Structure formats: structure tokens, C-alpha cells
N, C-alpha and C positions, 0 to 999 in steps of 0.2 A: 894690756888687754887688747884683743882684736875684736872689733865689732863690724858687722855687715849692716850698713845703713843705706837704704835706697839703692841697693844693688852694688854698692862700692864697699871695699874693705878698708877699714881705718884702724891704724894702730894708735891706741889712746894711752897716754901716760897719766893715769889717775888711780886713786885707791880703789880696790875692788868694791868697797861699800858706797862709792860715790853714786848719787842718784843719776839714772840715765838722762833725765831732763837736763841736768847741769852739763853733762858731756855734750848732748845734742846742741844746746844753745851756746855754751861758752867755748867749747873746743871745736865743734864742727860748724858753727855759725848757721845752724838750722833753727829758724825762729818761728816756724809754724806752731810747734807745741809751746804753750804759754805756761808761765808760772802763775797759778791761781791760788789755791788754798794751801798747797804743800802737804796735804794730807791724803791725797788720792780720792777726794770726795766730789770735786766740782767738774772734772773731766776736761778742763782746758789744756792739760798736758798730754792728752791721749795720743798714742802711737799704735801702729799695728805691730805685733810681735808674732811672727809665724801666722799672720792673718787674723789674729784675735786682738781686739781693742784692749789696751793696757794703759794704766796710769803711770807715766814715766817719772813722776815726781817721787814715787815710793818704791821704785824698782832699782835695786843696785845693779851696776853694770856687770858684776861677776855672774849674774844669772842670765846675761844676754849673749855671752860668747857662743858662737855657733848657731845663732838664731837669726832669722831675717827680720830686721827692723825697718819699718816704712813710716816716714813722717808725711805731713801734708805736702811737703815739697816733692816727695817721691811718687805721689799719685798721678800727677800730670804736669803740664807746662802751661804757660800763658797761651801759647799757640794751640796746644792740644790738651785742654783740661780733661780730667777724668769725668765720666758721666755724672758722678755724684757732685763734683764741683760745678759742672755745667748746670745741673738742676738747681743748686743753691743760688747761682748767678741769675738764672731765669726767674726764679721765684723771689728774688731780692730778699733772701732770707738772712738779713743782717741789719743790725743797727750799729752798735759799737764794734762788733766783730770779734770781741775777745773770746767768746765761747765757740766760735765757728770751727776752729781746729777740732775740738772734741766732738762737736755735732757731726762734722763731715767724716771724721775717722770712725766714729761709732756707726754711722749710717753705712759706710763702706763695709765694715765688718759684718753688719747685719745682712746686707745684700749678698755678701760672699757666702754666708751660710744659708740664707733664705732669699732667693732672688725675687720672690713675689710675696712679700709680707703684707698682712692686713694693716689697716690703720692702727688697730689695737696693738699689733706686734711692733710697729714703729714707735708708738707711744711708750710701750714697755721698754724697748731698747734704749730710748733716749731719756728715760725718766731720771737717771742719775747724772745727767749732764745739765748743769745749771746755766741759765741765761737770766741776767739781771735786767735786761732791757725789755723783756716781754715779747721777743720775736718768735715765740713758740709756734704760733699758727703757721707762719711762713716757713719755719724750719720743718715742720711736719709735712707741709705741702711740698717742699723741696725733696724730702726723703721719699714721699709717695711718687713724685715725678720721676725720680731716679729709678724707682722700681717699676716704672711704666704705668702707673695709675694716675688718674687726675681726680682731684677732689673738687667738689662743688664749693663755690665761694660761700663763706659764712658771714653773717652779719651779727 
């Protein structure tokens, strides 16, 4: 199978029904997407496929040929992070960090289709990404910062 990941073409020797997440992590050493639930419900494994957030743990690689796949590593670099990554850093929107891949990827997808979302639209977009640490307030603040909005501090 031939996959285009982060702008590079990779020939992958795996069964067509292999989950994209396994190929990304095990074959391509891209560890941004995390294995969370394995059921496509938590969002830790999110990637962009043709600009749309997708759960890589439930997507077989056979459906990914000819499509552009972007992982967290493909958004930016340490020296030049993507604006969404910068916003998450600025808002310190992490505790354990396990959910961040999905939160950042989902926010990036949202801002691609809607560059100026309301707080309600951000909350709606992120509602299926689970965070066990309770960093939701900072995550929403980071998403709003990335969209060019500032939220008032809440107590």
C-alpha cells in the first residue's frame, strides 16, 4: 500500500485491513496519534485525512491510499509550530497530554472549515474528544486563541 503522510509518500507492507494508527505508530514511527480506546470514541488517535479529522484506530489503510494524511508531527515543527500548537502552548492546555493530539487535530480541522468559530462551535467540535485530566477549560481557551478570540478568565 502507498500512503501519503505529512507530505511524504510511504510504501507500507501491511494487510489492507490494518488500522491506520498501527501503521503510523509502528511502521512510520509517528507517535503523535495515541492508542486510546481502540474504538474511535476518545479521539486520542485523530489525524487529518484530506483536511478532515478522522479516528485512525478504526480506519483501515486500504481506504487511505491516494488521500493526504496529516499527523500532529506534520502540523509544525519545534522551531515553527502550527498556530494551533502555539495556542495550546500559550494557554498551557495540557496536564498529562494524552488527549492533546486529538484536541489539536480536531481544532485544526474546525479552523480549516470555520476560521472564526464561536465558543459554542468549539465546544461542539471538541465534545467527542475525551480528556480524563479535566483540562477542558484550557483546551477551549487554546482553541479560541487559535481562532483569534480571547476568552475572559473564569472562576
